[in-house]
Backbone as CSV, one residue per row, in Angstrom:
resi,resn,N_x,N_y,N_z,CA_x,CA_y,CA_z,C_x,C_y,C_z
1,MET,36.684,-3.244,-36.893,36.779,-1.517,-36.877,35.639,-0.876,-37.461
2,ALA,35.274,-0.012,-37.490,34.196,0.931,-37.985,34.181,1.110,-39.401
3,SER,33.432,1.087,-40.295,33.749,1.272,-41.141,33.570,2.639,-41.985
4,SER,33.930,3.354,-42.735,34.523,4.350,-43.139,33.019,5.657,-43.325
5,LYS,31.922,5.004,-43.633,30.428,5.569,-43.767,30.209,5.788,-42.212
6,GLU,30.441,5.031,-41.025,30.203,5.219,-39.528,31.018,6.377,-39.167
7,ILE,32.734,6.403,-39.422,33.383,7.375,-38.787,33.180,8.591,-39.285
8,ARG,32.379,8.858,-40.534,32.276,10.153,-41.169,30.885,10.700,-40.458
9,LEU,29.769,9.624,-40.368,28.908,9.953,-39.410,29.157,10.485,-37.907
10,LYS,30.203,9.916,-37.158,30.617,10.110,-35.889,31.148,11.929,-36.346
11,ILE,32.195,12.136,-36.844,32.729,13.275,-37.296,31.635,14.418,-37.485
12,LYS,30.638,14.051,-38.352,29.665,14.852,-38.476,29.103,15.446,-37.270
13,SER,28.683,14.405,-36.149,28.117,14.466,-34.972,28.923,15.263,-34.325
14,VAL,29.750,14.891,-34.043,30.875,15.599,-33.312,31.121,16.948,-33.371
15,GLN,30.964,17.481,-35.108,31.202,18.703,-35.599,30.056,19.649,-35.069
16,SER,28.785,18.888,-35.160,27.764,19.850,-35.117,27.607,19.962,-33.251
17,THR,28.152,18.943,-32.502,27.910,19.284,-31.138,28.873,20.338,-30.716
18,ARG,30.117,20.426,-31.758,30.837,21.713,-31.335,30.586,22.934,-31.618
19,LYS,29.488,22.903,-32.682,29.072,24.387,-32.899,27.588,24.744,-32.091
20,ILE,27.332,24.011,-31.382,26.361,24.512,-30.368,26.894,24.626,-29.346
21,THR,28.352,23.913,-28.550,28.779,24.535,-27.366,29.708,25.755,-27.706
22,LYS,30.021,25.758,-29.028,30.712,27.191,-29.183,29.903,28.379,-29.033
23,ALA,28.596,28.028,-29.939,28.003,29.475,-29.440,27.499,29.641,-27.905
24,MET,27.350,28.048,-27.404,26.746,28.719,-25.823,27.768,29.049,-25.178
25,GLU,29.100,28.795,-25.240,30.268,29.675,-25.038,29.974,31.195,-25.220
26,MET,29.883,31.741,-26.244,29.820,33.030,-26.902,28.871,33.619,-26.065
27,VAL,27.689,32.841,-26.257,26.646,33.378,-25.337,27.013,33.864,-24.119
28,ALA,27.446,32.627,-23.557,27.630,32.773,-21.784,29.100,33.831,-21.564
29,ALA,29.525,34.039,-22.575,30.956,35.417,-22.606,29.704,36.626,-22.486
30,SER,29.125,36.995,-23.102,28.619,38.383,-23.079,27.335,38.241,-22.032
31,LYS,26.506,37.285,-21.745,25.891,37.353,-20.438,26.473,37.603,-18.989
32,MET,27.769,37.035,-19.381,29.261,37.076,-18.083,29.188,38.789,-17.731
33,ARG,29.700,39.494,-19.122,29.839,40.691,-18.515,28.693,41.287,-18.037
34,ARG,27.631,41.466,-18.462,26.228,41.852,-17.811,26.458,41.632,-16.469
35,ALA,26.577,40.226,-16.798,26.230,39.866,-15.237,27.180,40.318,-14.025
36,GLN,28.369,40.536,-14.271,29.399,41.199,-13.667,28.899,42.484,-13.285
37,GLU,28.621,43.345,-14.596,28.310,44.758,-14.155,27.270,44.646,-13.162
38,ARG,26.105,43.977,-13.075,25.085,44.271,-12.087,25.357,43.662,-10.711
39,MET,26.254,42.813,-10.784,27.081,42.582,-9.558,27.636,43.652,-8.916
40,ARG,28.735,44.382,-9.653,29.606,45.620,-9.274,28.430,46.450,-8.967
41,HIS,27.429,46.834,-9.696,26.583,47.928,-9.500,25.593,47.830,-8.167
42,ALA,25.235,46.838,-7.592,24.670,46.457,-6.527,25.515,46.708,-5.541
43,ARG,26.831,46.609,-5.356,27.568,46.393,-4.211,27.406,47.950,-3.471
44,PRO,27.590,48.982,-4.381,27.439,50.150,-3.612,26.591,50.382,-3.047
45,TYR,25.513,50.197,-3.071,24.066,50.359,-2.971,24.232,49.644,-1.038
46,ALA,24.507,47.945,-1.098,24.450,47.036,-0.046,25.122,48.006,0.738
47,ASP,26.718,48.438,0.654,27.920,49.285,1.500,27.308,50.551,2.064
48,LYS,25.991,50.861,1.266,25.690,52.328,2.075,24.434,52.063,2.859
49,VAL,23.467,50.892,2.370,22.884,50.574,3.504,23.227,50.119,4.779
50,ARG,24.265,49.299,4.638,24.912,48.757,5.776,25.898,49.858,6.891
51,ASN,26.211,50.761,5.985,27.200,51.990,6.885,25.745,52.743,7.689
52,ILE,24.534,52.979,7.102,23.826,53.941,7.590,23.086,52.884,8.915
53,ALA,22.857,51.522,8.645,21.912,50.946,9.566,23.365,50.824,10.929
54,ALA,24.567,50.345,10.675,25.358,50.585,11.302,25.110,51.797,12.745
55,HIS,25.313,52.893,11.873,25.538,54.211,12.602,23.992,54.218,13.021
56,MET,22.646,53.852,12.918,22.051,54.086,13.513,21.436,53.378,14.470
57,SER,22.077,51.981,14.281,22.123,51.140,15.633,22.798,51.479,16.691
58,GLU,23.973,52.283,16.516,24.489,52.787,17.629,23.968,53.794,18.217
59,ALA,23.623,54.470,17.586,22.856,55.768,17.594,21.624,55.864,18.752
60,ASN,21.246,54.298,18.500,19.861,53.931,19.389,19.916,52.718,20.036
61,PRO,21.173,52.937,20.962,21.413,51.543,21.946,20.231,51.007,23.000
62,GLU,18.973,51.892,23.126,17.935,51.508,23.977,17.211,50.780,23.428
63,TYR,17.110,50.470,21.532,16.399,49.733,21.259,17.102,48.782,20.056
64,LYS,16.983,47.221,20.542,17.613,45.857,19.622,16.727,45.391,18.907
65,HIS,16.627,45.615,17.537,15.767,44.800,16.754,16.136,43.370,16.584
66,PRO,15.006,42.654,16.206,15.043,40.838,16.526,16.177,40.591,15.820
67,PHE,16.695,40.997,14.597,17.387,40.666,13.722,19.071,40.805,14.517
68,LEU,18.655,41.671,15.587,20.353,41.599,15.970,20.630,40.743,17.589
69,ILE,19.500,40.361,17.581,19.632,39.659,18.879,19.785,38.310,18.897
70,LYS,20.866,37.413,19.123,21.424,36.459,19.489,20.810,35.380,20.159
71,ARG,20.052,34.289,19.970,19.236,33.392,20.491,20.046,32.777,21.440
72,ASP,19.626,32.392,22.690,20.398,31.634,23.438,20.485,29.868,23.123
73,THR,19.475,29.046,22.763,19.232,27.798,22.268,18.896,27.987,20.478
74,LEU,19.179,27.021,20.173,19.066,26.911,18.676,18.289,25.631,18.418
75,LYS,16.802,25.822,18.401,15.898,24.571,18.210,15.504,24.500,16.508
76,ASN,15.614,25.310,15.945,14.897,25.370,14.517,16.135,26.651,13.995
77,ALA,16.304,26.268,12.440,17.252,27.179,11.682,16.725,27.079,10.286
78,GLY,16.650,28.226,9.704,16.252,28.269,8.405,17.325,28.694,7.443
79,LEU,17.247,28.349,6.244,18.445,28.571,5.071,17.826,28.730,3.921
80,ILE,18.284,29.705,3.070,18.082,30.386,1.840,19.257,29.660,1.100
81,LEU,18.975,28.825,-0.099,19.555,28.111,-0.800,19.959,28.858,-2.007
82,VAL,21.036,29.632,-2.712,20.808,29.991,-3.971,21.721,29.230,-4.993
83,SER,20.722,28.948,-5.989,21.330,27.915,-7.236,20.946,28.312,-8.662
84,THR,21.145,27.623,-9.444,20.592,28.259,-11.039,19.727,27.305,-11.230
85,ASP,19.075,28.072,-12.444,17.698,27.620,-13.236,18.185,26.413,-14.093
86,LYS,19.311,26.869,-14.374,19.533,25.931,-15.396,20.773,24.888,-15.400
87,GLY,21.133,24.133,-16.009,22.532,23.230,-15.662,23.931,23.834,-16.695
88,LEU,24.664,22.600,-17.192,25.787,23.212,-18.077,26.333,24.198,-17.549
89,CYS,26.819,24.308,-16.386,27.716,25.395,-15.945,28.904,24.209,-15.358
90,GLY,29.224,23.154,-15.710,30.357,22.690,-14.626,29.725,22.303,-13.129
91,GLY,30.647,22.378,-12.422,30.893,22.083,-10.903,30.073,22.696,-9.891
92,LEU,29.671,23.680,-10.590,29.210,25.034,-9.780,27.854,24.696,-8.848
93,ASN,26.878,23.893,-9.154,25.985,23.674,-8.156,26.027,22.375,-7.176
94,THR,26.753,21.278,-7.965,27.562,20.342,-7.080,28.140,20.960,-5.586
95,ASN,29.491,21.968,-6.074,30.348,22.641,-4.917,28.788,22.935,-3.928
96,ILE,28.336,23.843,-4.037,27.280,24.519,-3.113,26.263,23.510,-2.503
97,LEU,25.929,22.690,-3.092,24.792,21.424,-2.847,25.737,20.807,-1.837
98,ARG,26.948,20.340,-2.048,28.052,19.849,-1.285,28.174,20.436,-0.073
99,ALA,28.301,21.484,0.066,28.923,22.215,1.259,27.424,22.440,2.143
100,VAL,25.741,22.617,1.598,24.571,22.580,1.693,24.365,21.169,2.446
101,THR,24.668,19.903,2.080,24.798,18.638,2.611,25.327,18.437,3.805
102,ILE,26.497,18.975,3.963,27.314,18.907,5.262,26.376,19.699,6.658
103,LYS,26.195,21.012,6.052,25.681,21.750,6.553,24.103,21.175,7.546
104,ILE,23.194,20.370,6.757,22.123,19.835,6.660,22.573,18.859,7.917
105,LYS,23.591,17.689,7.691,23.682,16.428,8.426,24.405,17.033,9.993
106,GLU,24.638,18.163,9.934,25.270,18.482,11.110,24.586,19.279,12.144
107,LEU,23.591,20.046,11.330,21.775,20.524,12.035,21.320,19.193,12.628
108,GLN,21.339,18.328,11.651,20.365,16.991,12.213,21.278,16.231,13.029
109,ALA,22.672,16.185,13.190,23.160,15.453,14.255,22.633,16.169,15.796
110,GLN,22.684,17.420,15.685,22.290,18.267,16.676,20.966,18.647,17.265
111,ASN,20.098,17.913,16.104,18.667,17.845,16.457,17.977,19.016,16.343
112,ILE,18.626,19.752,15.611,17.948,21.196,15.039,17.089,21.049,14.013
113,GLY,15.994,21.532,13.902,14.973,21.376,12.632,15.512,22.735,11.715
114,LEU,15.106,22.309,10.489,15.413,22.790,9.211,14.004,23.554,7.866
115,LYS,14.291,24.850,8.393,13.310,25.368,7.042,13.946,25.556,6.125
116,VAL,13.447,25.674,4.765,14.554,26.116,3.562,13.710,26.847,2.840
117,THR,14.356,27.744,2.132,14.031,28.470,0.956,14.546,28.368,-0.170
118,ALA,14.360,27.813,-1.525,14.737,27.780,-2.364,14.786,28.479,-3.428
119,ILE,15.991,29.232,-4.009,16.021,30.469,-4.961,16.927,29.708,-6.217
120,GLY,16.043,28.840,-7.323,16.811,28.822,-8.379,16.088,27.305,-8.708
121,ASN,16.074,26.339,-9.827,15.415,25.485,-10.010,16.258,24.412,-9.262
122,LYS,17.835,24.279,-9.487,18.518,23.105,-9.275,18.507,22.931,-7.771
123,GLY,18.193,23.708,-6.990,18.637,23.712,-5.648,17.392,23.300,-5.392
124,LEU,16.020,23.507,-5.792,14.790,23.205,-5.217,14.384,21.580,-5.485
125,ASN,15.142,21.118,-6.809,15.236,19.620,-7.055,15.756,19.051,-6.448
126,PHE,16.947,19.362,-5.793,17.881,18.851,-4.866,16.995,18.615,-3.604
127,LEU,16.465,19.939,-3.182,16.031,19.495,-1.855,14.540,18.704,-1.771
128,THR,13.911,18.857,-3.090,12.769,18.090,-3.030,13.279,16.271,-3.233
129,ARG,14.151,15.957,-3.450,14.460,14.583,-3.695,15.245,14.117,-2.146
130,THR,15.628,15.016,-1.295,16.097,14.840,0.065,14.966,15.074,0.844
131,SER,13.891,15.471,0.653,12.880,15.220,1.850,12.926,16.648,2.654
132,MET,13.327,17.401,2.283,13.683,18.535,2.836,12.024,19.799,3.206
133,ASP,12.120,20.447,4.195,10.888,21.101,4.512,11.220,22.766,3.864
134,VAL,10.512,22.783,2.309,10.699,23.812,1.823,9.896,24.612,1.870
135,VAL,9.852,25.924,2.595,8.436,26.486,3.127,8.377,27.890,2.020
136,SER,9.393,28.099,1.054,9.054,29.042,-0.108,10.026,28.871,-1.262
137,GLN,9.965,29.627,-2.372,10.728,28.915,-3.477,10.617,29.884,-4.440
138,SER,11.658,30.638,-5.303,11.381,31.593,-6.537,12.799,30.787,-7.406
139,VAL,11.890,30.687,-8.639,12.525,29.789,-9.791,12.256,30.769,-10.997
140,GLN,12.865,30.445,-12.036,12.924,31.189,-13.263,12.977,32.888,-13.353
141,LEU,14.196,32.976,-12.664,14.657,34.254,-12.430,15.246,35.073,-13.667
142,GLY,15.290,34.345,-14.828,15.913,34.812,-15.918,17.454,35.099,-15.637
143,ASP,17.751,36.343,-16.463,19.271,36.310,-16.506,19.555,37.702,-15.686
144,ARG,18.811,38.564,-15.518,18.719,39.470,-14.462,18.032,39.429,-12.948
145,PRO,18.467,39.603,-11.825,18.057,39.246,-10.619,16.786,40.648,-10.453
146,GLN,16.208,40.318,-10.022,14.444,41.067,-9.418,14.431,41.134,-8.223
147,LEU,14.284,42.232,-7.739,14.355,41.898,-5.964,12.730,41.301,-5.786
148,GLU,11.773,42.075,-7.071,10.706,41.728,-6.450,9.987,40.416,-6.401
149,LYS,10.930,39.651,-7.281,10.463,38.423,-7.438,11.114,37.377,-6.297
150,LEU,12.134,38.412,-5.323,12.567,37.446,-4.329,12.074,37.904,-3.178
151,ILE,11.421,39.055,-2.724,11.451,39.419,-1.306,9.693,38.344,-1.051
152,GLY,9.300,37.992,-1.886,8.348,36.793,-1.337,8.550,35.668,-0.357
153,ALA,9.989,35.175,-1.179,10.390,33.943,-0.739,11.103,34.589,0.547
154,ILE,12.019,35.370,0.662,13.007,35.835,1.674,11.931,36.512,3.172
155,LYS,10.820,36.879,2.773,9.719,37.271,3.559,9.471,36.067,4.774
156,VAL,9.383,34.900,4.250,8.811,33.844,4.625,9.554,33.491,5.906
157,GLN,11.430,33.569,5.321,12.173,33.215,6.663,11.773,34.640,7.590
158,LEU,12.235,35.770,7.047,12.414,37.093,7.776,11.009,36.795,9.179
159,ASP,9.852,36.500,8.619,8.800,36.472,9.480,9.075,35.132,10.520
160,ALA,9.562,34.360,10.283,9.633,32.898,10.896,10.804,33.047,11.913
161,PHE,11.750,34.163,11.522,13.012,34.423,12.622,12.174,35.819,13.369
162,GLU,11.630,36.447,12.910,11.289,37.441,14.355,10.044,36.872,15.075
163,LYS,9.451,35.801,14.124,8.142,35.213,15.476,8.303,34.112,16.441
164,GLY,10.249,34.091,16.084,11.145,33.067,16.865,10.791,31.789,16.378
165,GLU,10.137,31.509,15.343,10.102,29.816,14.881,11.170,29.288,14.391
166,ILE,12.166,30.341,13.981,13.409,29.883,13.939,14.285,30.887,14.552
167,ASP,15.691,30.102,15.023,16.686,30.843,15.338,17.618,31.238,15.186
168,VAL,18.057,30.587,13.788,19.341,31.496,12.797,18.833,30.728,11.555
169,VAL,19.546,31.873,10.409,19.084,31.968,9.064,20.197,31.861,8.564
170,TYR,20.617,30.887,7.616,22.071,30.639,6.949,21.412,30.855,5.405
171,LEU,22.398,31.544,4.735,22.450,31.997,3.497,23.298,31.191,2.433
172,ALA,23.312,30.320,1.541,24.166,29.198,0.643,24.126,30.361,-0.639
173,TYR,25.473,30.286,-1.375,25.683,30.592,-2.542,26.787,30.503,-3.211
174,THR,27.088,30.847,-4.280,28.475,31.008,-5.207,28.824,32.158,-5.180
175,LYS,29.922,32.507,-4.856,30.767,33.680,-4.630,31.219,33.972,-5.915
176,PHE,31.322,34.905,-6.516,32.006,35.267,-8.083,33.681,35.934,-7.353
177,ILE,34.606,35.023,-7.488,36.082,35.622,-7.622,36.570,36.039,-8.781
178,ASN,36.321,35.214,-9.439,37.197,35.875,-10.859,36.512,34.406,-12.156
179,THR,36.608,35.372,-13.335,36.384,34.374,-14.432,36.266,32.886,-14.275
180,MET,37.788,32.608,-13.680,38.332,31.057,-13.601,37.865,30.198,-12.459
181,LYS,37.522,31.249,-11.202,37.157,30.827,-9.966,35.954,31.167,-9.260
182,GLN,34.971,30.159,-8.632,33.970,30.591,-7.943,33.759,29.693,-6.849
183,GLU,33.375,30.485,-5.742,33.600,29.741,-4.358,32.417,29.431,-3.748
184,PRO,32.083,28.469,-3.102,30.983,28.275,-2.688,31.014,28.780,-1.468
185,VAL,29.874,29.414,-0.908,29.913,30.467,0.563,28.488,29.936,1.159
186,LEU,28.742,29.278,2.425,27.463,29.195,3.469,27.899,30.007,4.098
187,GLU,27.230,31.152,4.554,27.397,32.070,5.836,25.977,32.296,6.725
188,GLN,26.186,32.562,7.746,25.118,33.050,8.707,24.465,34.333,8.309
189,LEU,23.444,34.690,7.940,22.785,35.527,7.678,21.992,36.340,9.085
190,LEU,21.377,35.749,9.706,20.412,36.546,10.939,20.699,35.150,11.864
191,PRO,20.922,35.809,13.083,21.152,37.392,13.580,21.957,38.063,13.213
192,LEU,22.326,39.424,12.585,23.280,39.558,12.114,24.397,39.781,12.740
193,THR,25.588,39.691,12.611,26.706,39.456,13.271,27.632,41.116,13.251
194,ALA,28.464,40.691,14.169,29.119,42.356,14.490,29.940,42.543,13.169
195,ASP,30.399,41.670,12.456,31.248,41.676,11.288,30.609,42.783,10.294
196,LYS,29.180,41.995,10.056,28.606,42.598,8.980,28.093,44.580,9.298
197,PHE,28.320,44.769,10.208,28.303,46.357,10.828,29.587,46.602,11.072
198,ALA,30.866,46.198,10.883,32.038,46.783,10.781,32.798,47.707,10.262
199,GLN,32.843,48.923,10.604,33.223,49.799,9.895,34.731,50.211,10.066
200,SER,35.113,51.012,8.756,36.505,51.868,8.877,36.718,52.921,9.549
201,GLU,37.813,53.681,9.965,37.531,54.945,10.290,37.068,55.959,9.561
202,ALA,37.246,55.601,7.962,37.111,56.919,7.112,35.412,56.505,6.898
203,GLU,34.877,55.352,7.111,33.213,55.279,7.001,32.498,55.585,8.524
204,LYS,33.248,55.617,9.581,32.590,56.264,10.797,32.683,57.814,10.653
205,GLN,33.576,58.222,10.204,33.607,59.741,9.961,32.928,59.857,9.188
206,ALA,32.652,59.404,7.964,31.272,59.584,7.465,30.130,59.894,7.408
207,TYR,30.194,58.785,8.134,28.698,58.698,8.733,28.355,59.573,10.621
208,GLY,29.493,60.182,10.725,29.649,61.023,11.947,28.284,61.892,12.527
209,TRP,26.905,62.039,11.737,26.131,62.630,12.105,25.011,62.406,12.389
210,ASP,23.671,62.933,12.903,22.829,62.386,13.697,21.508,62.577,12.520
211,TYR,20.702,61.934,12.873,19.271,61.461,12.015,18.071,62.220,12.391
212,ILE,17.347,62.854,11.904,15.871,63.099,12.228,15.083,62.161,11.659
213,TYR,14.189,61.392,12.471,13.497,60.169,12.365,11.829,60.750,11.993
214,GLU,11.290,59.853,10.944,9.977,60.168,10.716,9.252,59.096,10.151
215,PRO,8.553,58.223,11.076,8.023,58.869,12.033,8.742,58.415,13.569
216,ASP,9.504,57.585,13.699,9.706,57.500,14.640,11.093,56.365,14.732
217,ALA,11.778,56.319,15.409,13.399,55.878,15.416,13.617,54.069,15.051
218,LYS,12.441,53.807,15.873,12.164,51.906,15.891,11.604,51.896,14.334
219,SER,10.176,52.486,13.991,10.093,52.140,12.682,11.083,52.328,11.767
220,VAL,11.803,53.194,11.653,12.964,53.425,10.522,14.116,52.294,10.631
221,VAL,14.628,52.169,11.758,15.344,51.216,12.052,15.157,49.969,11.435
222,ASP,13.581,49.286,11.849,12.899,48.067,11.672,12.733,47.958,10.189
223,GLU,12.486,48.903,9.179,12.275,48.875,7.920,13.594,49.277,7.267
224,LEU,14.847,49.732,7.820,16.207,50.007,7.133,16.600,48.057,7.319
225,LEU,16.562,47.620,8.529,17.161,46.416,8.703,16.998,45.217,7.783
226,VAL,15.659,45.572,7.484,14.797,44.531,6.541,15.395,44.852,5.038
227,ARG,15.393,45.983,5.060,16.057,46.502,3.437,17.177,45.890,3.418
228,TYR,18.265,45.865,4.513,19.546,45.775,4.507,19.795,44.017,3.990
229,VAL,18.546,43.379,4.698,18.883,42.132,4.528,18.577,41.295,3.373
230,GLU,17.316,42.008,2.705,17.119,41.932,1.492,18.260,42.250,0.315
231,ALA,19.068,43.320,1.046,19.951,43.642,-0.058,21.106,42.738,0.232
232,LEU,21.220,42.084,1.155,22.282,40.862,1.217,21.990,39.760,0.827
233,VAL,20.684,39.245,0.323,20.047,38.499,-0.122,20.249,38.414,-2.142
234,TYR,19.785,40.058,-2.241,19.613,40.244,-3.951,21.170,40.429,-3.925
235,GLN,22.458,40.536,-3.380,23.667,40.302,-3.921,24.386,39.139,-4.034
236,ALA,23.541,38.419,-2.975,24.255,36.653,-3.265,23.399,36.164,-4.343
237,VAL,22.284,36.921,-4.729,21.863,36.438,-6.141,22.584,36.417,-7.644
238,ALA,22.917,37.721,-7.329,23.504,38.407,-8.496,24.880,38.023,-8.582
239,GLU,25.962,37.417,-7.310,26.875,37.155,-7.630,26.788,35.461,-7.802
240,ASN,25.725,34.795,-7.585,25.753,33.561,-8.133,25.474,33.782,-9.592
241,MET,24.932,34.458,-10.233,24.376,34.567,-11.403,25.699,35.319,-12.602
242,ALA,26.685,35.773,-11.678,27.753,36.120,-12.450,28.753,34.933,-12.353
243,SER,28.432,34.065,-11.115,28.991,33.061,-11.047,28.946,31.936,-12.335
244,GLU,27.548,31.747,-12.454,26.939,30.753,-13.283,27.340,31.010,-15.107
245,GLN,27.259,32.379,-15.768,27.539,32.672,-16.592,29.207,31.963,-17.123
246,SER,30.032,32.806,-15.730,31.546,32.270,-15.702,31.733,30.668,-15.963
247,ALA,31.207,30.280,-15.175,31.197,28.835,-15.308,30.689,27.808,-16.526
248,ARG,29.821,28.653,-17.129,29.185,28.000,-18.649,30.138,28.192,-19.416
249,MET,30.770,29.194,-19.541,31.520,29.860,-20.271,32.981,28.952,-20.424
250,VAL,33.266,28.665,-19.198,34.625,27.672,-19.016,34.022,26.357,-19.599
251,ALA,33.093,25.792,-18.685,32.684,24.312,-19.150,32.390,24.175,-20.627
252,MET,31.770,25.628,-21.251,31.268,25.396,-22.884,32.867,25.240,-23.175
253,LYS,33.559,26.001,-23.153,34.973,26.153,-24.061,35.811,24.902,-23.967
254,SER,35.920,23.995,-22.642,36.457,22.694,-22.060,35.548,21.958,-23.291
255,ALA,34.277,22.107,-23.403,33.650,21.052,-24.303,34.098,21.129,-25.975
256,SER,33.939,22.484,-25.952,34.363,22.562,-27.769,36.023,22.400,-28.069
257,ASP,36.891,22.466,-26.766,38.327,21.886,-27.115,38.021,20.538,-27.004
258,ASN,37.306,19.726,-26.076,37.413,18.286,-26.182,36.584,17.949,-27.468
259,ALA,35.915,18.474,-28.146,35.210,18.156,-29.236,36.335,18.016,-30.932
260,LYS,37.007,19.547,-30.322,37.937,19.359,-31.591,38.845,18.193,-31.847
261,LYS,39.290,17.888,-30.466,40.385,17.100,-30.071,39.554,15.542,-30.514
262,VAL,38.435,15.160,-30.309,37.796,14.266,-30.833,37.589,13.769,-32.158
263,ILE,37.470,15.210,-32.847,37.355,15.236,-34.276,38.335,14.892,-34.937
264,GLY,39.875,15.439,-34.687,41.255,15.288,-34.597,41.258,13.683,-35.136
265,ASP,41.258,12.821,-33.908,41.127,11.441,-33.631,40.641,11.034,-34.862
266,LEU,38.958,11.160,-34.895,38.263,10.505,-35.827,38.718,10.565,-37.157
267,GLN,39.484,11.672,-37.329,39.705,12.250,-38.910,40.685,11.245,-39.247
268,LEU,41.494,11.005,-38.114,42.956,10.125,-38.400,42.833,9.126,-38.225
269,VAL,41.615,8.367,-37.684,41.225,7.312,-38.223,40.248,6.633,-39.327
270,TYR,39.371,7.874,-39.490,39.117,7.861,-40.985,40.022,8.011,-41.835
271,ASN,40.924,8.465,-41.872,42.061,8.505,-42.876,42.646,6.653,-42.893
272,LYS,43.233,6.520,-42.006,44.142,5.016,-41.859,42.759,4.021,-42.469
273,THR,41.186,4.230,-42.586,40.664,2.898,-42.774,40.343,3.271,-44.007
274,ARG,40.094,4.485,-44.501,40.330,4.629,-45.948,41.498,4.309,-46.979
275,GLN,42.679,4.224,-45.899,44.165,3.964,-46.757,44.074,2.599,-46.800
276,ALA,43.727,1.623,-45.751,43.539,0.083,-45.584,42.414,-0.500,-47.102
277,SER,41.429,0.579,-46.887,40.477,0.026,-47.829,41.121,0.117,-49.355
278,ILE,41.777,1.228,-49.781,42.270,1.663,-50.751,43.277,0.447,-51.069
279,THR,44.133,-0.200,-50.289,45.099,-1.012,-50.234,44.639,-2.273,-50.284
280,LYS,43.507,-2.516,-50.026,42.769,-3.998,-50.045,42.322,-3.456,-51.421
281,GLU,41.527,-2.929,-51.966,41.077,-2.994,-53.348,42.531,-3.022,-54.543
282,LEU,43.584,-2.460,-54.420,44.581,-2.726,-54.803,45.054,-3.894,-54.842
283,SER,45.492,-4.371,-53.990,45.698,-5.823,-53.470,45.051,-6.997,-54.168
284,GLU,43.269,-6.494,-54.332,42.727,-7.564,-55.060,42.660,-7.404,-56.600
285,ILE,43.147,-6.080,-57.184,43.015,-5.927,-58.529,44.516,-6.503,-59.115
286,VAL,45.358,-6.425,-58.223,46.926,-7.143,-58.323,46.776,-8.756,-58.673
287,GLY,46.015,-9.068,-57.487,45.915,-10.522,-57.237,44.987,-11.013,-58.807
288,GLY,44.158,-10.392,-58.843,42.950,-10.570,-60.095,43.738,-10.550,-61.448
289,ALA,44.712,-9.769,-61.759,45.486,-9.547,-62.946,46.108,-10.738,-62.982
290,ALA,47.334,-10.849,-62.087,47.570,-12.117,-61.784,47.393,-13.341,-62.431
291,ALA,46.117,-13.600,-61.665,45.525,-15.285,-61.690,44.946,-14.990,-63.227
292,VAL,44.550,-13.888,-63.988,43.828,-13.839,-65.238,45.692,-14.274,-66.153
293,SER,46.760,-13.620,-65.896,47.653,-14.000,-66.807,48.302,-15.432,-66.452
């Protein structure tokens, strides 16, 4: 059995750990609220761009942007993987990396090449370990997603798709459902599918007007669809950041609760050890007194 001193040191160590996890839980809770606000604020912009792009695409049936054309055969694919820069967020990264691993094996089984863009350190490290072809990356994004840090990495995939170097682009990220639930999502980003441009009757009526194009319809549609795809990736990063802070808050709360339980167990062992030590000392004193008398 460990000595009283060793148990006291263990208790102090766990108490110090609990202070750290408690502080991290509070910090994550504060960041989570701000991340959720940014995520919700980004949604109206993405919806507005989607509706305008859908209406303009229908208004110009004679021109089809490359982002809207489905390729007959798939020879090469692109993947944008959104992960976190830091750990200590439970199984958040593990879940999305598991989904990506399944997709990679599926593409390899069909002899389809893969070019990957990594957003976040954890995803980049995973792709490097698995010897994937990483064509671009964006790491150390901080707590606030900034589009200017993402555009360069995203553009590599968009340009490759337009040139025909890749035939489909997938987007993998973690979607924020609520504080206790985050869902890994792996969806097709390019070519844009019909469901991306699906509009309700109210939305169709709201966008039932014609446009005056400057300089011309082709240039406007080209620019708008690029902005729309960038908005989709930005929204995915915002969702992932909200999921990260939520998962970290829950993980740190669980760690704090476990530390409290361990402290209670160690305190009980310490009391038993101390009681046994006192009983032993009393026995020795009584035995010594009896021997003297």
